[in-house]
N, C-alpha and C positions, 0 to 999 in steps of 0.2 A: 949681643944682638947680631945675627948673621944677615947682612943685607947684600951679599954677593949676587952677581947676575945668575949664577947657578941656583942659589937658594930661591931666588925670585921665580925662576922657571919651575922649580919643584912646587912652589906655592900655587902657581898658575895651574899646573897639571892637577894638583889635588883639588883646587876649586872647581875645575872643569869635569871632575869625575863624578858623574851623576848616578845615583841609585835609581831604582824604579820611581817614577813620578809620584809625589805625595798628593794628598788632598789639597784643596785650596787653603789659603792662608787663614790663620785663626785670629787675626786682628778683629776687633769689634766693628759693628756697623758704622760707628763714627770715627773709624781709623783706617778707612780704605784708601787705596791709591787710585786717583782719578786722573786720566789723561785728557787734556784738551785736544780733541781729535782734529784740529785744523789750526791754521794761522790766518792772520788778516790777509784778505785777498787770496784765499786758498784756491789753488787751481792745479790741474794736471792734464796735459794734452791727451793722455790716454783715457781720461775719464771726463771729457768735456761735458759740463752740466750734469755730472753724475758722481758727485762726491760720496753719495751713499754707497755706490758700487766700490769706490776706492776703499772706504772704511770696511766694507764687507770682505774684500780681498786681503786687507791688512790684519783683520781680526785674529787669525791664528798666531801671528807673530806677537801680538799684544798679549794674548793669553799666555804664551810661553814665557813672557817676561814677568808675569805676575800682576798685570793690570787688572784692577777690580771693576772699573767703570770707565766709560768713554763719554765725554761731554761733546755733544754734536751742535752744529750751528742752528740758528732758527730755521725751521723747515717750511714755513708758510710762504705763500706767494708774495713777492715784492714786485716792484715795477718792472724789473727785468732780471735775467740771470746774472747780470753784471753786478748786482748788489750782493753784499755779504750776508744779507738776511735781516739787517737791523732797521729796515724801512718797511714795516708791515703794510700790506695792502688788504689782503683777504685772509683772515685767520682760518677759514674753512676750506682753503685751497692748499692741499699738500702736494701739488703737482699732479692733479687729476682733472683740472678744469682748463679749458682753452680761453684765456683772457690775458690782457696786457701783451698780446701778440705771441704768446707761447703757452705750451703745456707745462713744461718742466720748471722747477725752481733750480737754484744753483746746485742743490743736492741731487736733483734728478726728478723722476716721476714718483708718484705716490707708491706705486708697486715697488720701485727700487728702494724707497725709504723704508717701507715695512719689511722688505726682505733683509735689509741691512740690520734692522733691529733684531729680526729673527736669528740671523747668523751670529750676531754678537751675544745674544742669549745662549745660543748653542755652544759658544765658547766660554760660557760661565761668567760673562761680564754684564753689568748693568749698563743701561743707556740713560744719560742725563741730557734732557732736552733744554736748550736755551729758549727762553720766551721773553717777549718785549711787551710790557703792559702800559708804558707811559705815553706812547705817541703812535700816530699813523702817518702815512705818507702817500703821495702820488695819486690823489683822487682823480678819477676820470678814466676814459678809455685809453687804449695804447697811445693815442694822439693827444690825450688830455681833455678830449671833448666831454662835456657834461659834468666835469668835476667841479666847476665853479658855481657857487650859489650867490647871486647878486645881493641877497639879503644878509649874507654873513657879516656880522658886525662884532667879531670877537676882539677887535682891538689890536690884532697882531699883523694886520695888513695882508692876510692870506685868506682868500675866499674859496680856495680849493678844498671844500669839506663835504662834498657830496660823494659818499662811498656807496656804490652799487655793484652787485656781483652777479655773475652768470649762475645758472642753476640747471638742474635737469629739466625743469619745466620751461626755463627761459634762457636757452643758450644764446650766445652772441650771433647776430646776423651781419653786423658791420661795426665800425668803430665810431659811428656818429653819436652826437649828443642825444638824439632821440632814442636810439637803440640803448645806449648806456643807461639813461635815466629810467628806462622801463625794466631793467634787469631786477629779478626778484629773489636773488640769493639771500641766505640767512645772514642776519645781523647787519642790515643797512645802517648807515650813520649819517647824521646831518650836522650842520654847524652848531646847534645848541648842545651837542654831545661833547664839545671841546671847550677849553678855556678861551675866553671868558664867556659866561652865560648868565642868564637872569638868576639861576639858582646858586651861582658861585662867581661873583664878580671879582676876578683875580687874573692878572697878567704878568706877575713877577714872582720871584722866589722859586725855590726848588720844585714845589708842587704844581706851579702854574705856568712858568715861562716856557714858551714854545722853542726849546733849544734844538729839537731834532725833527720838528714837523708839527702838524696840528696836535696840540697837547690834550690828551684824554682827561675828561673831568669825571670823577667817580662820585661826586656829591649827588644827593637824591634829586636835586632840581635840574640836573643836566639832561633835559629831554625836550623834544620839540620836533617839528616837521621841517622838511625842505621847502623852499619857496618855488622850486621849479622842477622837481622830480615827478614823474608820472607814477612810478611805484613809490608810494609815500605813506606807509602804514603809520598809524598813530603810535606814540610812545607814552609810557607812563613813568612814574617816579622810580628812581634807582635803575633806569634803563641800562646804562653802561655797566654798572656794577653787576647787575643780574646777568646780562648777556656775557660778560667776561667770565663770571663764575660758571655759567653753562658751557661756554666754549672750553674752559680749562678741564672740566670733567669729560667733555666729549673727546678732547685731545688725548687724555689719559687712556680712555677706552679704545679709541681708534688706533692708536699707535702701540700701546702696550709698553711705553717707556717706564722707567723705574724711578726717576727723580727729575728735578728741575733746577736750572740756574736762572735766576731772575735778573734781568738787565736793568741797570740804572735805578735801583730801588729808592734812592733819595728823591726821585722825581715824581713819585705818586704816594698817596697816603699809606701809612703803616697799617691802618685799619682795613684798607682794601687788600693788602698783602695777607693779613691774617684771615680774612674772609676766603680768599681764593685757595690758600694752602690748606686751611682746615677742611674745606669741602672736597678737595681732591684727595685728601688723606682719609676722610671718614664718611663722605657722602657720595662716593663714586661706585657704590655697589661692589660687584665682583672685582673692580679695578682699584679699590681702595689702596692708597699708598701705605697706610698704616703708620704707626708711631715712629718707625725707623726710616721712613722715606727720606732720601737725600734731598735737601733743599738748601740752596745757598744764594745770598743776595750780593750783587755787586754794589757796594757802598764805599766810595773812595773817601776815607776820613781817618781820624785818629782812633786809637784804641778805645777811648772814652766814647766817641761818637758811635763806633761800631756796637759797643755794649749797650748804649742807650737805645739805638734803633732796634736791636734784638728784643730788648725789654718792652719797648713800645709795641712791637708786633705781638708779643706774648700777651700783654694785658689788654689789647684792643678787643672790643666786642665781648668783654667779660671773659677773655681767654685766660688760661692758666698754663699753657704748654709752650715751651721753646720750640716753635714750629720750624724755625729757619736759622741758619748761621750766616756768617759773612766770610768773604775772603779777607784774610788777616793783613790788611794794608799797613797796619801799624808795624808788625814784625817785618813785613816786606820792605818798608822804607829803611829800617835799620840794616837789613841784609844788603840792600842796595848800597847804603852808605859804607858798609864793610868792604864790598867789592870795589867801590870807587876809590876808597882810601888807599888801596894798593899796599897794605901791610901795616898801616899806621892806626888802624881801628882797634878799639878795645873789645875783643871778642867776649869778654866777661859780661858785657852789658846786654848781650842779645837775649838771654832768657827773660829779662825784665821788660822787653819790648813787645811781647805777645799780648794780645787783647785779653781781658779778664774772663769773659764768658767764652769758654772753649768747648762747650758741649757739642756744638756742630761747626766749629771753626774749620776753615780751609786755608792752611798756610801754603804759600806759593812763592816762586821765584820770578816767573814771567807769565804773562798771558797776552792775548791779542791786543789788549788795550794798552799795556805798558811797553809793547814791543812792536815798533813800526820801522823796519829798515827800508832804505831806498835800495833798489836792486838794478842790476844790469839785465840784459836780454835773457841771460841764462838763470837769473834768479839769485845771483851772488850779491852779497852786501857791498854797497858802494858808499853808504853813509846812513844817516838816521833822520827820520821825519820827527824830530824831537817835539815840534809844535803839536803833534797829535798823540803823543805818548802821555799816559796818565800815571799816577802813583809814583812819581819820581823818575820815570823814564826806564829805559831798557837796561838789562844786564846782558852783555854780549855772551853768547854761548861759547865763544872761543876764549873768553877770559879764563886765565888759569885758576881763578877762585870760584868758578861755577860749581865745582863739586863740593866745596866748603859750604856754599850757599844751600845746596840741596841737602847736605848732611844735616844742617841746622833745621831746615823746614821739615825733614822727616823725623828728626829726633824729638821735636816738641809735640804737644798735643794736637790732635786734629786729623782730618783726612787730607793728606798732602796732594796738591794738584801739580801735575807734571805738564810742562808746555811742550807742544809738538816739536818746536825747533830746538829745544834743549835736549830732548831724548834722541831725535834724529837730526843728522846733519843734512839739511837741504840746501845749504850754501856751498854746494860741491859741483856746480855746473849742471846739475840734473834736477833742479827744483821742479821744473815743468815737464820733464820727460821720463822720470824714473818709474820703475815698476815697484809698487809697494811690497810685493812679495820677494823682492831681491835685496839681500843684505848688502850686495855690492853697490846697487843703485841707491839704496836708502840705508846708509850705514847708521849704526847705533853708537852713541857716545857711551863707552863702556863704563865710565865712572857712574853715570846716572842709572844705567841698567843694573849695576852692581848694588847701588844703594837701594833700589827697588827690591832686588832679591833679598838683601839683608833685612829690610823692613818687614817683608812678608814672612820669610822663613824663621826669623828670630822673634817674630810677634812683638814688635816694638810697642804696640798700643794695648797690649793685654793688661798692662799695669801702668801706674802713674810714673812720671819721670822725675828724677832727682838730679840736681846740678851737683856734680862731685868735684869739679875744679873750675875756677874762674880766674883767668889771668888775661893780660893783654893779647898774648899770642896763642893761648891754649884754653879751650873750653871742652870739658868732659861731662857728658850727660849719660846717666844710667836709666834705662827703662827697667825699673825695679818692681818687685812684687814679692813680699815676704809671706807667702802662703802656698800650700800645696807642694808637690814634689819638685816642681821646676824652679822654685825660688825666682831669682832674677833672670832676665831675658837677654839683655844686650847692653853693651857699653859703647857709646859713640864718641870718638875723640876728634876734635877739629883744631887745625893749626893754621894760623894766618901768616906765619913767617915764610918768607920767600925761599930761603935756602938752608934753614936749620931745623933739624928734628926737635920736637918738644916731648917732654915726658913728665909724668907726675905719679906719685904713689897715692892711691886713693882707697877709701873704704868702699866695699861693695856689699850687695845683698846676696851674692852667690854662695856665701858660706865658706868654710875652711877647705883648703886643699882641692879646689875645683880647677880642672883643666879648661883653659879658655883658648879659643882659636880666633885669629884675625881673618874674618871672612871677606875683607876688602882685598886681601892678598898683599897688603903693604908690608906686613911682617911675616917672615917665613916660619918662624919658630913659635910654638905654642907657649903659653905662660900658665902659672898656677897661682891661685890665691894662697896666702899664708894661713897660719892657724887662726887668725882673726878675720879672715875674709878680705884682707887688703891685697892689692896688686899694683904693679907699676905698668902704666899704659904708655905706649910709644906711638907718636903720630908723625907722619912724614911731612916735609915742607911742600910748598906749592909750585916749586920750580920745574917739576916734571922729571927730576932725577930718580924718582921712585915710580913704581907702577901706578900709584894713586897720588893725586894732588891734594894734599892738605887734610886727609881724613883717614881714619881706621875704624873698623867696627868689629867688636869682640863679642863672642857668645860661646855657649857650651860647645866643646869639641864634638865632632861626629855628625853634624847636621849636613845633609846633602839633599839632592833631588831637585826636580823642576816643579812645574805647576800643571795640574791636571784637574781643574774644577769640573764638576758634574755638568753634563750636557743638559741644558734647560729647554723646556718648551716655551712657546710664546702664545699669548692670547690677545686677539684684536677683535674689535667689534665695529661693524658698519651699520649706520642708521640709514634706512631706506626711506627717503623723504624727497618730495619734489623741490624743496628749497635747498637741497644739497646736491653734490655731484654736478654732472654736466652731460648734455646730450649732443654736443657739437661733434661733427665728424672727426675733428682733430683732438678731441679730448679722450680720456680713457673710457668714456661712455658708461661710467659706473654711477649707481644711485637711482633715485626715483622711487616714488611710492608705487605699489602694485595698482595697475589701472583698473577701473570699474569695467565690468562686463567683458573681461578679456583674460586670456591665459597667457598673454605675452610675457616672456621672461624679462626679469630685471637682474642686471649683473651687479652683484655686491662688490666683489673684489677678488684678489688672488693671494694665495699663500705659496711660499717656497718651501717645499717639504722634502725631507730626506727619504730615500727608499726604505721601505719596510718600517716606517714610523707612521702611526695612526693619526689621521686627521679627524677631529671631532667638530662638527658644525651644529650649533644650536640656533633655532629660530624662535623669536619671541614676537608673536603677532600683536597688532594693535587691537584686533577684534578676534577673539578666540572662537567665535561661533562659526567661522568659515574655514574650510579646508585650504591649506597651502601645500605647495610642493617645493622641496629644496633639492638641488642636485649639485654634485661635484663633477666638474668637467675637466678634460685634458686641456692643455694650452691651445690645442687645435679644435676645441669646442666639441669633442666627443664626450657624450655622457658616460660617466664611469659608475655612478651610484646615485640613487635618489630615494627619497621617502616622502610620504604625504600624510596629512591628517589635520585635525583641529587641535587648537591649543599649542603649547610649546612643543617643538619638534627637535629630535636629536638624530643626526646622521653621522655614521662613522665609516671611514674608508682607509685602507692601508695600501698605498701604491707600491709598486715594485721598482719604480724609477725615481731618482731625484729630479725634480722639475717644478715649474709653476703649475698650480692647479686653480681653476676658476670655480667660484661659488655663485650659483644663480638661484633665484627664487621666483615663484609665480603663483597666481591663483590657480587652484585645481579646477574650478568651474567658472564658466562665463557668467554665472548668475551672481558671482561675488561682487560686493561693492569695492570701491577703492579703499586702500588702507596702507598705513605705514607699518613697518616691521623692523626688527633689529636682528642682525645676523652676526653671530659670534663664532669665531673659529679658534681652536686650539691645535697647534701643530708643532713640529720639531724640524727646524732647518738643519742642514749639514754644518759641521764645523768649518769645513774647507770646501769651497766651490768657486771656481773661476767664473766671475759674473759675466765675462765676455762669452762664455760657453752657454749661458742661459739668458739670452737677451730678454729684457722685460716687455718688449713689444715685437711681434712677428709680422704684423701688417699695419698699414695706415700710419707709418712712422712720421707723422707730420710735425712732431716736436723737433725734428732735425731741420725743418724749414719754417722758422717762426717769423711772423710778421707778414705784411702784404708783399707779394712778389711784384716788383716793377719790371718793366721791359728793359731789354738790353739797351744801353745808351743813357742810363741814369747819369745825371751830370756829376754825381759824387762817386760813382762806382761804375766802371766800364770793363767788360770782359770781351776780349777778341781772340780769335785763333787764326794764325797765318797758315794757309793750307800746306800740309806736308811737314810742319814743324814739330808736331807731336806735343805741343805745349799750348796752354791758354795764358794769355797775358792779362793779369788782373791789375787794373789801374784805378787807384782811389786817392782821394784827397784827405790829408790830415790837417784839420784846422789848427791843431797844436800837437806837440809831441805826445806820444802815448803808445799803448800796446794794442795790437790787433792780431786776430787769427783768421785764417781763410779756410773754408771747407768746400769741397765739391761733392754734391749729392745727386742721387737719382731722384726722379720725380716722386718715388715712393718713400724717399727719406733715407735710403741707404747711403752711408758715408763711403765715398770712393777714394778721395784724396784729402789730405789735410796739411796745411802749412801751419805749424804750431805757433802759438802766441809769441810775438817778439816785439821789441821796441822799434818805433819809427819816428823820424823827425817830422816837423811840420812841412806841409807842401804835398805835391803829388808824388805817389809811390808806384813802382812797377814791380810785380811779383809774378814769377812763372809757376804755373801749376801743370804737372804732367797730365795729358789726356790721351796719350797713345794707347791703343788697344781698346778704347771705348767704342761701342757701336754708334752708328748714326742715331741721332735723336735729340731730345731736349733734356737738359740737366739744370741743376740749381747750383749757383755759387753764392755763398754767404760770407759776409765780413762781420766779425764780432769783436767786441772789446769796448772799453770806456763806457759801459752801461748802455751801448747802442748796438743795433743790428741792421745791416743793409743786405738785401737779397736781390739777385737778378737771375734771369733765365739765360742759359747758354745753349744755342742750337749748334750741334755738330753734324757736319755733312760727311759723306764717305770720302 
C-alpha cells in the first residue's frame, strides 16, 4: 500500500478530474440525500427575515454536491420573525398578510418562499416542508389583545385560545381586542378545539399535555364557539381534523413542495397522521404527492417504538400503506455513543442498532433538535445548551469521528439526512455574515461532501446492504446486488481506531478480477478482487494523518463526473377567496374573491420565471357561466398577455427576461356576480439568480418597518444625532443579556444602514449608526432580536 504524500496528491487529482456532468443519481426514491437547510436560530445578516432568499442563492452549490432534497423550516406565520417557526399562529399566512406587527415570516414573504421553491426545483431538488400539527401559540393581536377567552376551562391554566386572522375582506385596522375578535380569516379556533374539552377530557400524556402551547385536539367532539369573539361561526364535529386536512392539501397546492417533515408526531394521534398524509398524497388533485412522496415523522424513541408508530399510522382508518417513516433515533443513539466513546466503542454492533422498518427510514447524525450550541457574537461555539438537546445530545462537527458517523448513516438503508452545520462550517466567525455563494465564506467539510458524492455516484441504495466485516474497530458494509451487468455497487469501510489502519479480506458481490477504486481518496492505489470475488479492504485511522478520517469507499474503477439533474418546472395554485389573503396596505394585497358588479382586478400572486421559458396559467372559476379575464403582468404592472372567456381558461406567455411576473384576474363584465376562483401557474425558475438583484417588493416595503412606530424618545429606545457628527446614537436598554440588530430605513422601507446582530449585556447600550450623506427628512430606526421589535422615527436636519 502506497500512502506517501505524493501518491495522496495523485489520488486527489484523479478524484477531482471530472468528466462531462452525468445525470442525477440513480438511488431509489427512498434512498435520497436530504439536507436540513437551516440550524436552530438560523440567521444571516445579509438575508434578514429572508431565509428563503438565502436558500435560493445557495441552491446551485447544493445541486453541484448531489443533494436530492432540502428540508425547510415551518413557513407559516408565528408571533414574530424571532421565532424559528415552531410556534404556529396562522397556517394560511405564508408571509402575505400584515398581522402580528409584520408581513414577513422568518423565511421572508410569500413571494420569496414560492420563488425559493421554484429555484430549488430548477436545480433538480425536492423541497421538504416542515409542519407542526400538535399545538398553536400566541393567540391575540400583536399586543395579545383579544386572545384570551374568559370561558376557557381546559385545565391547563391558559385562556389564550381565541385565534382570529386577517383576510382580504377583513384586514387589520388596529391591534385592539375589538378589531382582533372581528377578523374573519379562514380556520378560526376557539378554546374547545384544544385539550381538554367535552369531547375528549384529557390533560396529560403525549397526546394531550400542553407541552408547547395550546394542544390541538383532533377528536370529533373538539368543537364549540368562543364566548367573546364577534366573528364566531358555528363549528361541527371533526372540526379540527377536517380543517387540518383541508389546510394540508391547500399548502401542497399553494407551495408546490414535494414532501413533509412532521414535527413531534408522538404528541398527536397516529390516526390523524394517517388521515392528513393519505389525503395530501391521493386527494390533492393535480398536486397529489403519490405513493413515493417523502414523509418523515420526528419521534424520539427506541427502534421498537419507531416501528410501532409507523405500523399504527399504516393501519389507522383501515389503511394498508406505510405512508411515513421516522428519523432513526435508535441508530443515531448508537452512533452518538460511538463518537462519545472516543475509540472504545464496538463498531460491529452498529448494524443491529437500526430500526426494523426501514422502508421510509431517515438515518441521521445531527439535526436542529439534537444540536444546540451556545455561541459568541460571531456565532462560534462556546459550549452546549444540553438541556434543550434531544436524542442523546449533539455530535460536535469538529469531532474527528464525524466522518465515521456519516459513513455509517449513508451505508445503511434509508434516505440519509445531512445537517447544515455538519456539511458547512459556520463556526468560523462568519455564521451571521457569510455569503452562501462563497466557498470561502461558507466552507464545506470535504469528508461529508465526499461521502455524499460516493453515495450518489456509486448508487449505494440501488441494492440491499450486506455486513461483510464486524469487529470492534472495523466495520465493512457492501451495497450489494447480484443481478444485471453492474453486480455490486460499493464497499464502505469504517475504522474507529485513532492511529492505526484497519484491514480485512472480505467476500464481495463484484465477481472475479474486478478493479476497485477508493473514491474517498484515502488509498492511492486501486485493488482487484481475486478469482472468487474476495478482496482486502484498507481503512485509515481517525487521527487526521490521512486525507480521510476513519473511512474509505470502494467502487468500480472509472466513475467520474458531477451532478446535473434536469431543470424542473414548478406548479403552484392560488385560491381567490375573501377569507384568504389580505387587503392591508402593508400586506402583499393578494387574494380576494372577484367582486360582484365590478371588473376590478384581483391579484393572485407572482412567479419568478427564467427568460424564454413559458409560463402557463390556468383559471378554474367557481361559476363557469360568467366570463373571466386573466392577465400576466410585469413586475411594474404592465399588461403583457391576457385571455378571457367562460369556463376554464388557459393563458401562456414566454417572457424574454428573467424576472417576477404578476398574475391578476377579474370579471370581464360588470354584470357578473361575486365568485371564487382558482389560479394555477406552471413556470420554470432559473437555476442561478442573485435574489438581491430581483427584490420581491419594489414599492410599499412596509415589511421593513414592522410594528407600531413610536415617537423619538421612547423610554426603551432613543435615537439622537449630534449636529455635524455624521452618526446617529442609538441608545436602548437590555433587560437581560441577548442579541440585537439595528437597521436604518427610509419611510418607504428601503434599508440604508444595518448593524448586524450581536450580543449585548444587560443594561443600557449605545451604538453608532452612520447617517452622513443622507438627505434631510424622516427615517426609521428599528431594533430587533429576542423575539421583539422596537421602532422609532428619526428626523434629520440639514
